[in-house]
N, C-alpha and C positions, 0 to 999 in steps of 0.2 A: 503493500500500499503506499509506504514512504516514497518507493521508486516512482510511482504514479504521480505523486505530488511533485517531486523533483522534475520529471519531464514537463508537467503542466508549466512550472516556474520557467524553466529553459524556454519552451515555446513562447511563454508570454514575453521573455526578454527579448528573443529574437524578433518577434513581432513589433514590440515597442522600438528596437533599433531601426527596422525597417521603415516604420512609420515616420519616425524622426527625420529621416533624410528627405530633402526636398525632391519632390518628383520632377520639377523642371530644372534641366540641366543648365540653363542661364542663371539659375539661383544658386547652384552649387559652388562652394569656395574651392579656389585654386589652393594647391599645396603651400605656396607662399603665404596666402591669407591666413590658412589654418596655423602655420608655423609662426605667423606674427601674433595671432591672437594667444598662442600658447605661450609665446614669449612674454607679451604683456601680462597675462595671468601669473606667471613665474615671478614677473618683476614686482606685481602687487603683493604676492606672498612674501617675497622678501622685504618689501616696503613695510608691511605690517609687522613683520618681525624685528625689523630696526627701531620702529616706533615703540614697540613693547620694551625692547633693551633700553632705548633712550629714557623711557618713564623710571626705570630702575637705576640707571647709571648715576653714580655719584662722582667719580673721579673726572674732573675737567678734560684732561687729555683724551679719555675714552670717549667721552660725550662729543668731542671735537671729531674724532674718528667717525663716530656713528652719524654725526650731521654730515659729514663729507659723503659718506656712503649714501645717505638718504637723499642728498641733493643729485648724486650721480644717478640714482635709480629714478628719480623723478624726472630728470632731464630726458633720460633714455625712453621712459614712459611717454613723455610728451612728443619727442620726435617720432616714435613709431606710430602714435596716435595720429599725429599729422600726415604721416606718409600713407597711413591707411585711409584717410578720408579724401586724399587727392586723387584716388583712383576712381 
């Protein structure tokens, strides 16, 4: 019986994955667009981690390092977002 439930779950997951894909090929993302979205998501995660570390940091030198990293990440996110909107 458990095996039947697992099969149903897998079938549901496959169907959800297929229905999530755009049917119109003109709406499909290119590989570069997907990579850019993944990079932005990764940078946003890094940004949130740096912000959490910055909240707890006491040492001024360490805070400066974190701020430099945060500025670099934010500028990269901004440049990637601008290049994605220009398409």
